C-alpha positions as a Markdown table, in Angstrom:
| # | Residue | x | y | z |
|---|---|---|---|---|
| 1 | Met | 1.2 | 5.7 | -79.1 |
| 2 | Arg | -0.6 | 3.6 | -81.7 |
| 3 | His | 2.0 | 4.6 | -84.3 |
| 4 | Thr | 4.8 | 3.7 | -81.9 |
| 5 | Ser | 3.4 | 0.2 | -81.1 |
| 6 | Gln | 2.9 | -0.5 | -84.9 |
| 7 | Arg | 6.5 | 0.5 | -85.6 |
| 8 | Arg | 7.9 | -1.7 | -82.8 |
| 9 | Ala | 5.7 | -4.6 | -83.9 |
| 10 | Ser | 7.3 | -4.1 | -87.4 |
| 11 | Ile | 10.8 | -4.2 | -85.9 |
| 12 | Leu | 9.9 | -7.3 | -83.9 |
| 13 | Gln | 8.6 | -8.9 | -87.1 |
| 14 | Ala | 11.9 | -8.1 | -88.8 |
| 15 | Leu | 13.9 | -9.5 | -85.9 |
| 16 | Thr | 11.9 | -12.7 | -86.0 |
| 17 | Gln | 12.4 | -13.1 | -89.8 |
| 18 | His | 16.0 | -12.2 | -90.0 |
| 19 | Gly | 17.4 | -12.7 | -86.5 |
| 20 | Ser | 18.9 | -9.2 | -86.4 |
| 21 | Val | 18.3 | -5.7 | -87.6 |
| 22 | Gln | 20.4 | -2.6 | -88.3 |
| 23 | Val | 19.5 | 0.9 | -87.2 |
| 24 | Asn | 20.4 | 2.5 | -90.6 |
| 25 | Glu | 18.2 | 0.0 | -92.5 |
| 26 | Leu | 15.2 | 0.6 | -90.1 |
| 27 | Val | 15.6 | 4.3 | -90.5 |
| 28 | Glu | 15.2 | 3.9 | -94.2 |
| 29 | Gln | 12.4 | 1.4 | -94.1 |
| 30 | Leu | 10.3 | 3.1 | -91.4 |
| 31 | Gly | 11.0 | 6.8 | -92.2 |
| 32 | Val | 12.0 | 7.9 | -88.7 |
| 33 | Ser | 15.2 | 9.1 | -87.1 |
| 34 | Ala | 18.0 | 7.0 | -85.8 |
| 35 | Val | 17.3 | 8.3 | -82.3 |
| 36 | Thr | 13.7 | 7.0 | -82.6 |
| 37 | Ile | 14.9 | 3.6 | -83.8 |
| 38 | Arg | 17.4 | 3.3 | -81.0 |
| 39 | Thr | 14.6 | 4.2 | -78.5 |
| 40 | Asp | 12.5 | 1.4 | -80.0 |
| 41 | Leu | 15.3 | -1.1 | -79.8 |
| 42 | Ser | 15.9 | -0.2 | -76.1 |
| 43 | Ala | 12.2 | -0.7 | -75.4 |
| 44 | Leu | 12.3 | -4.1 | -77.0 |
| 45 | Glu | 15.4 | -5.0 | -75.1 |
| 46 | Ser | 13.8 | -3.9 | -71.8 |
| 47 | Gln | 10.9 | -6.4 | -72.7 |
| 48 | Gly | 13.4 | -9.2 | -73.1 |
| 49 | Leu | 12.7 | -9.4 | -76.9 |
| 50 | Ala | 16.0 | -8.0 | -78.3 |
| 51 | Thr | 19.6 | -7.6 | -77.4 |
| 52 | Arg | 21.3 | -4.4 | -78.5 |
| 53 | Ser | 24.4 | -4.7 | -80.5 |
| 54 | His | 26.7 | -2.2 | -82.3 |
| 55 | Gly | 24.5 | -0.5 | -84.9 |
| 56 | Gly | 21.4 | -2.6 | -84.3 |
| 57 | Ala | 20.0 | -5.5 | -82.3 |
| 58 | Thr | 19.5 | -9.3 | -82.4 |
| 59 | Leu | 16.5 | -11.4 | -81.5 |
| 60 | Ala | 16.6 | -12.5 | -77.8 |
| 61 | Arg | 13.3 | -14.4 | -77.5 |
| 62 | Thr | 11.8 | -16.5 | -80.3 |
| 63 | Pro | 8.0 | -16.3 | -80.6 |
| 64 | Pro | 6.3 | -19.7 | -80.0 |
| 65 | Thr | 5.4 | -21.9 | -83.0 |
| 66 | Glu | 1.7 | -21.9 | -84.1 |
| 67 | His | 0.0 | -25.2 | -83.8 |
| 68 | Thr | -3.1 | -26.5 | -85.7 |
| 69 | Val | -6.5 | -26.3 | -83.9 |
| 70 | Pro | -6.5 | -30.1 | -83.0 |
| 71 | Gln | -2.9 | -29.8 | -81.6 |
| 72 | Lys | -3.9 | -26.7 | -79.6 |
| 73 | Asp | -7.0 | -28.4 | -78.3 |
| 74 | Ala | -5.0 | -31.3 | -76.9 |
| 75 | Ile | -2.5 | -29.0 | -75.1 |
| 76 | Asn | -3.5 | -28.4 | -71.4 |
| 77 | His | -7.0 | -29.7 | -72.3 |
| 78 | Glu | -8.2 | -30.1 | -68.7 |
| 79 | Gln | -7.0 | -26.7 | -67.7 |
| 80 | Lys | -8.8 | -25.1 | -70.6 |
| 81 | Ser | -12.0 | -27.0 | -69.8 |
| 82 | Arg | -11.9 | -25.6 | -66.2 |
| 83 | Ile | -11.2 | -22.1 | -67.5 |
| 84 | Gly | -14.1 | -22.3 | -69.9 |
| 85 | Ala | -16.5 | -23.5 | -67.1 |
| 86 | Tyr | -15.4 | -20.6 | -64.9 |
| 87 | Ala | -15.8 | -18.1 | -67.6 |
| 88 | Ala | -19.3 | -19.4 | -68.4 |
| 89 | Arg | -20.4 | -18.4 | -64.9 |
| 90 | Met | -19.4 | -14.8 | -65.7 |
| 91 | Val | -22.1 | -14.7 | -68.4 |
| 92 | Gln | -25.5 | -13.5 | -67.3 |
| 93 | Pro | -28.9 | -13.7 | -69.0 |
| 94 | Gly | -29.3 | -10.8 | -71.3 |
| 95 | Asp | -25.6 | -10.4 | -71.9 |
| 96 | Asn | -24.3 | -9.6 | -75.4 |
| 97 | Ile | -20.8 | -11.0 | -75.7 |
| 98 | Ile | -18.0 | -11.7 | -78.2 |
| 99 | Ile | -16.2 | -15.0 | -78.0 |
| 100 | Asp | -12.9 | -14.9 | -79.9 |
| 101 | Ser | -11.7 | -17.9 | -81.9 |
| 102 | Gly | -9.4 | -20.3 | -80.0 |
| 103 | Thr | -9.3 | -23.6 | -78.2 |
| 104 | Thr | -9.6 | -22.1 | -74.7 |
| 105 | Thr | -12.6 | -20.0 | -75.8 |
| 106 | Ile | -14.3 | -23.0 | -77.4 |
| 107 | Ser | -14.3 | -24.5 | -74.0 |
| 108 | Leu | -16.4 | -21.5 | -72.9 |
| 109 | Ala | -18.7 | -22.1 | -75.8 |
| 110 | Arg | -19.2 | -25.7 | -74.8 |
| 111 | His | -20.3 | -24.5 | -71.3 |
| 112 | Leu | -22.7 | -22.0 | -72.7 |
| 113 | Arg | -24.9 | -24.5 | -74.6 |
| 114 | Glu | -27.5 | -24.4 | -71.8 |
| 115 | Ala | -27.3 | -20.6 | -71.4 |
| 116 | Gln | -30.5 | -18.6 | -71.7 |
| 117 | Asn | -31.2 | -15.3 | -73.4 |
| 118 | Ile | -27.7 | -14.3 | -74.5 |
| 119 | Thr | -26.3 | -13.0 | -77.8 |
| 120 | Val | -22.9 | -14.3 | -78.9 |
| 121 | Met | -20.8 | -12.9 | -81.8 |
| 122 | Thr | -17.8 | -14.9 | -82.8 |
| 123 | Asn | -15.2 | -15.1 | -85.5 |
| 124 | Gly | -14.5 | -18.8 | -84.7 |
| 125 | Leu | -16.0 | -21.3 | -87.1 |
| 126 | Asn | -15.8 | -24.1 | -84.6 |
| 127 | Ile | -17.3 | -21.9 | -81.8 |
| 128 | Ala | -20.2 | -21.1 | -84.1 |
| 129 | Trp | -20.7 | -24.8 | -84.8 |
| 130 | Glu | -20.7 | -25.5 | -81.1 |
| 131 | Leu | -23.5 | -23.0 | -80.4 |
| 132 | Ala | -25.4 | -23.4 | -83.6 |
| 133 | Asp | -28.2 | -25.4 | -82.0 |
| 134 | Ala | -28.1 | -23.9 | -78.5 |
| 135 | Pro | -31.8 | -22.8 | -78.0 |
| 136 | Gly | -31.0 | -19.9 | -75.6 |
| 137 | Val | -28.2 | -18.4 | -77.7 |
| 138 | Asp | -28.7 | -15.9 | -80.5 |
| 139 | Leu | -25.6 | -16.3 | -82.7 |
| 140 | Ile | -23.9 | -13.8 | -84.9 |
| 141 | Leu | -21.0 | -14.9 | -87.1 |
| 142 | Thr | -18.7 | -12.3 | -88.6 |
| 143 | Gly | -18.2 | -12.2 | -92.3 |
| 144 | Gly | -14.8 | -12.3 | -93.8 |
| 145 | Leu | -12.0 | -14.7 | -94.9 |
| 146 | Leu | -11.6 | -18.0 | -93.2 |
| 147 | Arg | -8.1 | -18.7 | -92.0 |
| 148 | Lys | -8.0 | -22.5 | -92.0 |
| 149 | Gln | -5.0 | -22.8 | -89.6 |
| 150 | Ser | -7.0 | -21.3 | -86.8 |
| 151 | Leu | -10.6 | -21.8 | -88.1 |
| 152 | Ser | -11.0 | -18.1 | -87.6 |
| 153 | Ile | -12.7 | -15.5 | -89.8 |
| 154 | Gln | -10.9 | -12.3 | -90.3 |
| 155 | Gly | -10.2 | -9.4 | -92.6 |
| 156 | Thr | -11.9 | -6.1 | -93.5 |
| 157 | Gln | -15.4 | -7.6 | -93.7 |
| 158 | Ala | -15.1 | -9.1 | -90.2 |
| 159 | Glu | -13.8 | -5.8 | -88.8 |
| 160 | Ala | -16.5 | -3.7 | -90.5 |
| 161 | Cys | -19.4 | -5.8 | -89.1 |
| 162 | Leu | -18.3 | -5.1 | -85.5 |
| 163 | Gln | -18.9 | -1.3 | -86.0 |
| 164 | Ala | -22.7 | -1.7 | -85.7 |
| 165 | Tyr | -22.6 | -3.4 | -82.2 |
| 166 | Ser | -21.8 | -2.7 | -78.6 |
| 167 | Phe | -21.0 | -5.7 | -76.3 |
| 168 | Asp | -21.0 | -6.2 | -72.6 |
| 169 | Lys | -18.0 | -8.6 | -72.5 |
| 170 | Leu | -15.2 | -9.9 | -74.8 |
| 171 | Phe | -13.7 | -13.2 | -74.0 |
| 172 | Leu | -10.4 | -13.1 | -75.7 |
| 173 | Gly | -8.1 | -16.0 | -76.5 |
| 174 | Val | -4.3 | -15.4 | -76.8 |
| 175 | Asp | -1.1 | -17.0 | -78.0 |
| 176 | Gly | 1.1 | -14.9 | -75.8 |
| 177 | Phe | 0.8 | -12.8 | -72.6 |
| 178 | Asp | 3.7 | -10.8 | -71.4 |
| 179 | Leu | 3.7 | -8.2 | -68.6 |
| 180 | Gln | 5.7 | -5.8 | -70.6 |
| 181 | Phe | 4.7 | -6.4 | -74.3 |
| 182 | Gly | 1.0 | -7.2 | -73.7 |
| 183 | Val | -1.4 | -9.6 | -75.3 |
| 184 | Thr | -0.3 | -11.1 | -78.6 |
| 185 | Thr | -1.2 | -13.5 | -81.3 |
| 186 | His | 0.5 | -15.2 | -84.3 |
| 187 | His | -1.3 | -13.6 | -87.2 |
| 188 | Glu | -1.5 | -9.9 | -88.2 |
| 189 | Ala | -5.1 | -10.0 | -89.4 |
| 190 | Glu | -6.3 | -11.8 | -86.3 |
| 191 | Ala | -4.5 | -9.2 | -84.1 |
| 192 | Ser | -6.2 | -6.4 | -86.0 |
| 193 | Leu | -9.7 | -8.0 | -85.7 |
| 194 | Asn | -9.1 | -8.7 | -82.0 |
| 195 | His | -8.1 | -5.0 | -81.5 |
| 196 | Lys | -11.5 | -4.0 | -83.0 |
| 197 | Met | -13.2 | -6.4 | -80.7 |
| 198 | Val | -11.6 | -4.7 | -77.7 |
| 199 | Glu | -12.9 | -1.3 | -78.9 |
| 200 | Arg | -16.5 | -2.6 | -79.1 |
| 201 | Ala | -16.7 | -4.3 | -75.7 |
| 202 | Lys | -17.1 | -2.8 | -72.2 |
| 203 | Lys | -15.2 | -5.5 | -70.4 |
| 204 | Ile | -12.2 | -7.4 | -71.7 |
| 205 | Ile | -11.6 | -10.8 | -70.2 |
| 206 | Val | -8.6 | -12.9 | -71.3 |
| 207 | Leu | -8.9 | -16.7 | -71.2 |
| 208 | Thr | -5.5 | -18.4 | -71.0 |
| 209 | Asp | -3.8 | -21.3 | -69.4 |
| 210 | Ala | -0.7 | -20.4 | -67.5 |
| 211 | Ser | 1.6 | -21.8 | -70.2 |
| 212 | Lys | 1.0 | -18.6 | -72.2 |
| 213 | Phe | 2.4 | -16.3 | -69.6 |
| 214 | Gly | 5.9 | -15.0 | -70.6 |
| 215 | Arg | 5.3 | -15.8 | -74.2 |
| 216 | Val | 5.4 | -13.2 | -76.9 |
| 217 | Ser | 3.9 | -13.9 | -80.3 |
| 218 | Leu | 4.6 | -11.7 | -83.3 |
| 219 | His | 1.6 | -9.4 | -83.3 |
| 220 | Arg | 0.3 | -7.4 | -80.4 |
| 221 | Ile | -3.4 | -7.2 | -79.8 |
| 222 | Val | -3.5 | -4.7 | -76.9 |
| 223 | Gln | -1.4 | -3.6 | -74.0 |
| 224 | Leu | -2.4 | -4.6 | -70.5 |
| 225 | Asp | -4.1 | -1.3 | -69.6 |
| 226 | Arg | -7.0 | -2.4 | -71.8 |
| 227 | Val | -7.5 | -5.8 | -70.0 |
| 228 | His | -10.0 | -6.0 | -67.1 |
| 229 | Ala | -9.7 | -9.6 | -66.0 |
| 230 | Val | -7.8 | -12.8 | -66.7 |
| 231 | Val | -9.2 | -16.3 | -66.1 |
| 232 | Thr | -6.3 | -18.8 | -65.8 |
| 233 | Asp | -5.3 | -22.0 | -63.9 |
| 234 | Ala | -3.5 | -22.5 | -60.6 |
| 235 | Ala | -0.1 | -22.9 | -62.4 |
| 236 | Ile | 0.2 | -19.1 | -62.7 |
| 237 | Ser | 3.5 | -18.0 | -61.2 |
| 238 | Pro | 3.6 | -15.6 | -58.2 |
| 239 | Glu | 5.4 | -13.1 | -60.4 |
| 240 | Tyr | 2.7 | -13.0 | -63.0 |
| 241 | Arg | -0.1 | -13.0 | -60.4 |
| 242 | Asp | 1.4 | -10.1 | -58.6 |
| 243 | Gly | 2.2 | -8.3 | -61.9 |
| 244 | Leu | -1.3 | -8.6 | -63.1 |
| 245 | Leu | -2.7 | -7.4 | -59.8 |
| 246 | Glu | -0.3 | -4.4 | -59.8 |
| 247 | Ala | -1.6 | -3.6 | -63.3 |
| 248 | Gly | -5.2 | -3.4 | -61.9 |
| 249 | Ile | -6.2 | -6.7 | -63.6 |
| 250 | Glu | -8.5 | -9.1 | -61.8 |
| 251 | Val | -7.0 | -12.6 | -61.6 |
| 252 | Leu | -9.5 | -15.4 | -61.5 |
| 253 | Ile | -8.2 | -19.0 | -60.9 |
| 254 | Ala | -10.2 | -21.8 | -62.3 |
| 255 | Glu | -9.6 | -24.8 | -60.0 |
């Protein structure tokens, strides 16, 4: 399954870069049969990401543009603040948690400054700064390479440091959340690190304002069967609320 998801992510990346793909070219590039590629294209079409054409497919849905951290922070700021406050109430004394980088997750960090007896690991430079002087928070910052666009630390060092830990909860920020394609982000290295975070946490909680629903960014983090809960705002559509509940995901509305 992992190989299949990686291959389809590669096809989606090619679609995003070129606008269209050809079956024969993908067969050569990916080293699989034409039948497999056609199955992949049909799967992407069923997710609304591609439109099948003779001998290939064209891009049907363009992934959203990535903004800078200040731009992201200004978008739906009030909703993110409420989401962060709600998520903070889910953290109990004694919890060991991961807070992913992002502007919704930094709102969580701001509401944890008065928390007592918790341990936080983060790959977000701005999140670490927010919690650096919080007396009741033991802070662990991943090693690795700083990606300035997102103020996130990533790479093999960041992934390796996760292996020595087990966490109660992961609070995951996302760039896209689609009922078919899953949870996505803009950058490949961030998606890889986020996937490692998912493996190390007992409970996966996605923090996202409702504008992210229906969006698909280039790189998938996980499919929905790995997500336990979503904290969002009241603008979530009935379609998405029902879809998440049908998938067994707890929907928590921050109002």
